[in-house]
C-alpha positions in Angstrom: 96.4 98.0 119.8 98.9 95.9 118.1 98.2 93.6 115.1 100.1 90.4 114.2 103.1 91.8 112.4 104.1 88.6 110.7 100.6 88.1 109.3 100.6 91.7 108.0 103.9 91.2 106.2 102.8 87.9 104.7 99.6 89.6 103.5 101.5 92.4 101.8 103.9 90.0 100.0 101.0 87.8 98.8 99.1 90.8 97.6 102.0 91.9 95.4 101.4 88.9 93.2 97.6 89.1 93.6 94.7 91.4 92.7 95.0 95.2 92.9 93.9 97.3 95.8 90.5 96.5 97.2 88.0 98.0 99.7 86.2 96.5 102.6 82.6 95.5 102.6 80.2 97.8 104.3 76.6 98.6 105.1 74.9 101.7 103.9 72.9 102.6 107.0 74.1 106.1 108.0 75.1 107.2 111.5 72.9 109.9 112.7 75.3 112.5 114.0 75.8 116.2 113.6 79.1 116.8 111.8 80.8 119.2 109.4 81.9 118.9 105.8 85.4 119.7 104.5 85.9 123.4 104.2 87.3 125.1 101.1 89.5 127.0 103.5 90.5 124.5 106.2 91.1 125.7 109.7 94.8 125.9 110.7 96.0 123.2 113.1 96.8 124.3 116.6 100.3 125.1 117.7 101.5 122.9 120.6 103.8 123.9 123.5 105.5 121.2 125.7 106.7 120.7 129.2 108.7 117.7 130.3 108.5 116.3 133.9 110.0 113.2 135.5 107.7 110.3 136.1 108.6 107.5 138.6 106.3 104.8 137.1 107.2 102.1 134.6 105.8 102.0 131.0 102.2 103.3 131.1 99.8 101.5 128.7 96.5 103.1 129.5 95.6 106.6 130.8 92.6 108.9 131.0 91.3 112.1 132.6 87.8 112.8 134.0 86.8 115.6 136.3 90.4 116.9 136.7 91.6 113.5 137.9 94.2 111.8 135.8 94.7 108.0 135.9 97.7 106.1 134.5 98.1 102.4 134.5 100.8 99.9 133.5 101.5 96.3 134.2 101.0 95.8 138.0 100.9 99.5 138.7 98.4 102.4 138.9 98.9 106.1 139.4 96.6 109.0 140.1 97.1 112.8 139.8 94.8 115.7 140.5 96.8 118.2 138.5 98.7 116.1 135.9 102.0 117.0 137.5 102.1 115.4 140.9 101.5 111.6 141.0 100.5 109.2 143.8 101.1 105.5 143.3 98.2 103.0 144.0 98.0 99.2 143.9 96.3 96.6 141.8 94.9 93.6 143.6 95.4 89.9 142.7 92.9 88.1 140.5 90.1 86.7 142.5 90.0 83.7 140.2 91.7 82.6 137.0 89.8 83.2 133.8 88.3 80.2 132.1 91.5 79.0 130.3 93.7 76.9 132.6 96.8 77.8 130.5 96.5 81.4 131.6 99.1 82.2 134.3 98.4 84.6 137.1 100.7 87.6 136.6 100.5 91.2 135.7 97.7 91.9 133.2 98.4 94.4 130.4 96.1 97.4 130.7 94.5 98.6 127.4 92.0 101.2 128.6 90.5 102.9 131.6 87.2 104.9 131.9 84.9 106.4 134.4 81.5 104.8 135.0 79.3 106.5 137.5 81.2 106.8 140.8 83.8 104.2 139.8 86.8 103.8 137.6 86.9 100.7 135.3 90.0 99.3 133.7 90.3 96.6 131.0 93.5 94.5 130.8 94.7 91.5 128.9 96.1 88.5 130.7 98.6 86.4 128.7 99.3 82.8 129.3 101.0 79.8 127.8 101.0 79.5 124.0 98.1 81.5 122.6 96.1 81.6 125.8 94.7 85.1 126.4 91.8 86.7 128.2 90.6 90.1 129.2 90.2 90.9 132.9 88.4 93.9 134.5 89.5 95.9 137.5 87.5 98.6 139.4 88.4 101.4 141.8 86.6 104.0 143.8 89.5 106.4 144.1 91.8 105.4 141.2 94.4 104.2 143.7 93.1 100.9 145.1 92.0 98.5 142.3 90.2 95.1 142.7 89.5 92.4 140.2 85.9 92.4 139.0 84.7 88.9 137.9 83.0 89.1 134.5 80.1 87.1 133.3 81.8 86.5 129.9 83.9 83.5 129.3 85.9 85.4 126.8 89.2 84.5 125.3 90.3 87.3 123.1 93.0 90.0 122.9 91.4 93.2 124.2 92.6 96.2 122.3 90.6 99.3 123.3 88.1 100.7 125.7 85.7 103.7 125.7 82.6 105.0 127.4 79.9 107.4 126.5 78.9 107.8 130.1 76.1 105.1 129.9 77.8 102.1 128.3 81.4 100.7 128.2 82.6 99.5 124.8 85.6 97.1 124.4 87.2 96.2 121.1 89.0 93.0 120.5 90.9 90.7 118.1 90.4 86.9 118.1 91.0 84.0 115.8 87.7 84.7 114.0 88.6 88.3 113.5 87.1 90.3 116.3 84.0 92.1 117.6 82.8 94.6 120.3 81.6 93.9 123.8 79.4 96.3 125.7 78.5 96.6 129.3 76.8 99.0 131.7 78.5 97.6 134.9 81.6 95.8 133.9 80.1 92.4 134.9 77.5 91.6 132.3 78.9 91.9 128.8 77.1 91.5 125.4 79.0 90.8 122.2 78.1 92.6 118.9 79.2 92.0 115.3 78.3 94.3 112.5 76.4 92.9 109.5 79.7 92.8 107.4 81.0 90.1 109.7 83.9 89.9 112.3 86.8 92.3 112.0 90.0 92.8 114.0 89.0 96.0 115.9 91.8 98.1 117.4 90.3 101.2 118.9 86.9 102.9 119.7 85.6 106.4 120.3 82.4 107.1 122.2 80.3 110.1 123.1 76.6 110.5 123.9 75.8 110.9 120.2 78.0 108.4 118.4 80.2 105.3 118.9 82.9 104.6 116.2 85.1 101.5 116.3 87.9 101.0 113.8 90.0 98.0 112.7 90.6 95.8 109.6 89.4 92.8 107.7 91.3 90.6 105.3 89.9 90.8 101.8 91.6 89.7 98.5 94.8 89.0 100.4 94.9 92.5 101.8 94.1 94.1 105.1 91.5 96.8 104.5 90.1 99.4 106.9 86.8 98.7 108.6 84.7 101.1 110.6 81.7 100.1 112.7 79.1 102.6 113.8 76.5 102.7 116.6 74.4 105.3 118.3 74.1 103.7 121.8 76.1 100.4 121.6 73.3 97.9 121.1 72.9 98.0 117.3 75.9 98.3 114.9 76.3 99.0 111.2 79.4 99.3 109.0 80.6 102.4 107.1 80.9 102.6 103.3 83.9 100.8 101.8 87.2 102.5 102.5 89.8 102.6 99.8 93.4 101.9 100.9 96.7 100.7 99.5 98.9 97.9 100.9 98.0 96.3 104.2 96.2 99.0 106.1 95.5 98.6 109.8 93.7 101.4 111.6 95.1 102.1 115.0 93.2 105.0 116.4 90.0 107.1 116.0 88.9 110.4 117.4 86.4 113.2 116.9 87.4 116.8 116.1 85.9 119.9 117.7 83.9 120.5 114.4 82.2 117.1 114.8 84.1 115.2 112.0 86.0 112.0 112.6 89.7 111.2 112.0 91.4 107.8 111.8 95.1 107.0 111.7 96.4 103.6 110.4 99.7 101.8 109.8 100.3 101.1 106.1 102.6 98.3 105.1 103.8 98.2 101.4 106.3 96.2 99.4 108.4 98.1 96.9 108.7 96.8 93.3 110.7 93.6 93.3 110.3 93.0 97.1 109.6 89.3 97.8 110.6 88.9 101.4 109.7 90.6 104.7 113.1 92.2 104.9 112.2 94.8 102.3 108.7 95.9 103.2 108.2 99.4 104.6 105.9 100.8 107.2 104.2 104.2 107.1 101.2 106.0 108.5 98.0 107.1 106.8 95.1 109.4 107.9 91.5 109.3 106.9 88.7 111.9 107.4 84.9 111.5 107.7 82.3 114.2 108.1 79.7 111.6 109.4 81.5 108.3 110.2 79.9 106.8 107.1 82.0 108.0 104.2 85.8 108.2 104.6 88.5 109.8 102.5 92.3 109.6 102.8 94.1 112.8 103.7 97.8 113.6 103.6 99.7 113.0 106.8 103.3 114.5 106.5 105.1 111.5 107.9 108.3 111.7 105.9 110.3 108.6 105.1 108.7 105.2 105.9 110.1 102.9 108.5 112.1 99.8 107.2 111.0 96.3 108.0 111.3 95.4 111.7 110.7 99.1 112.7 107.0 99.1 113.0 105.1 101.7 115.1 104.7 100.6 118.7 102.1 103.2 119.8 99.7 105.2 117.7 97.2 107.5 119.3 94.8 110.3 118.6 94.0 112.8 121.4 91.7 115.8 121.5 93.4 119.1 122.2 92.2 122.6 122.3 91.4 123.6 118.7 91.8 120.2 117.2 93.3 116.7 117.5 96.8 115.5 118.1 98.2 112.4 116.4 101.1 110.7 118.1 103.2 107.8 116.8 106.2 106.1 118.5 108.7 103.6 117.1 112.2 102.3 117.9 113.5 105.5 116.3 111.6 107.8 118.7 108.3 109.6 118.4 106.6 112.3 116.3 103.3 114.2 116.4 100.9 116.0 114.0 97.9 118.2 114.6 94.7 118.9 112.7 91.8 121.3 113.4 89.0 119.4 111.5 90.7 116.4 109.9 91.5 117.5 106.3 94.8 119.3 106.9 97.6 117.9 109.1 100.7 119.7 110.2 103.9 118.2 111.8 104.4 119.3 115.4 107.7 120.2 116.9 108.3 117.8 119.9 110.9 117.6 122.7 112.8 114.5 123.7 112.3 112.9 120.3 114.1 109.8 121.4 111.5 109.1 124.2 109.5 105.9 123.8 105.9 107.1 124.1 103.7 104.2 125.4 100.3 105.9 126.1 98.5 109.3 126.2 95.6 111.0 127.8 93.7 114.2 127.3 91.4 116.5 129.2 90.3 118.3 126.0 92.5 121.3 126.5 95.9 119.6 126.9 97.5 116.1 126.6 99.8 114.0 128.7 102.2 111.6 126.9 103.9 108.9 129.0 107.4 107.7 128.2 110.1 105.9 130.1 110.9 108.0 133.1 109.0 111.1 131.9 105.6 112.6 131.2 105.2 115.3 128.6 102.4 117.9 128.9 101.3 119.5 125.6 98.9 122.4 125.3 97.8 124.6 122.4 99.6 127.9 122.4 
């Protein structure tokens, strides 16, 4: 879920001499979901307690939990746990055939998401090759330990960024040279591409449940990256939210639903201070947005503190459900931090252990979260 950093910086600098802040184009069709409105007395965010345990795996880039089974995947490695504490290492098979681009090299695909579909696990990875060659690849497993390559029907050549499932359909987000789109599938083999009426957008993450699917990303407009939200009920028809106001170059990185039914989104925000004319002086920060229905979004305050200097962008940004709310996690070269909210309008910084740990992925079972770092896994639960 990483955007092209150089392009973002260039966009910010160009915008400093160009028009003022703008918003993205959007469709007005509402998403029919049951959700809440901001309360005059917001619910207090949950308090989180942490336990740190050693982890023998390498950097984990995709993880999930379904039915008390935890799955964690990295480049050329897969792990399974039945309790979140004791892990068994599996294996990822070789590609059955190279994807369509001959410049792609057979190696270790980069996992971006893993979901449960029926009685199988399905993982989406990105295979990188020479130059700009890139293609998603799909792996399946019955037990979460032995993974085999599943040949897809799609001759796709994009950078996969996220994966979710509502139990019936799998939704994959992507970024390509045209912007990006969503692909949906019911079996991991046959895939259908969808673009919302507003046109292609670089999509970075997707949330799905039986009542709503929400994909987030950005689109360049007036020399600025502005947030984009796509909405669907079942994955076959897509609309776009109302325009979303944002400053600087704003790139949504994660989206999640709160226990009250509202939606939250966290984005990186790149701005250039007055007089800044080179990439060396831009700064990186985080912003949060709230929506009661997925259609209308408003920015909320995320107590991040001082922004990061140029070259210190956020490596991992995630939103995870936790008992009583949602946990936001962000990791950079300086370490990691976390914030919690109950319904999306009020965020509170969370005390975290091992602040210098490089968090690379997270997963949740709804009550607690697992955060994977180099040589360790952190378990967080609401006190």
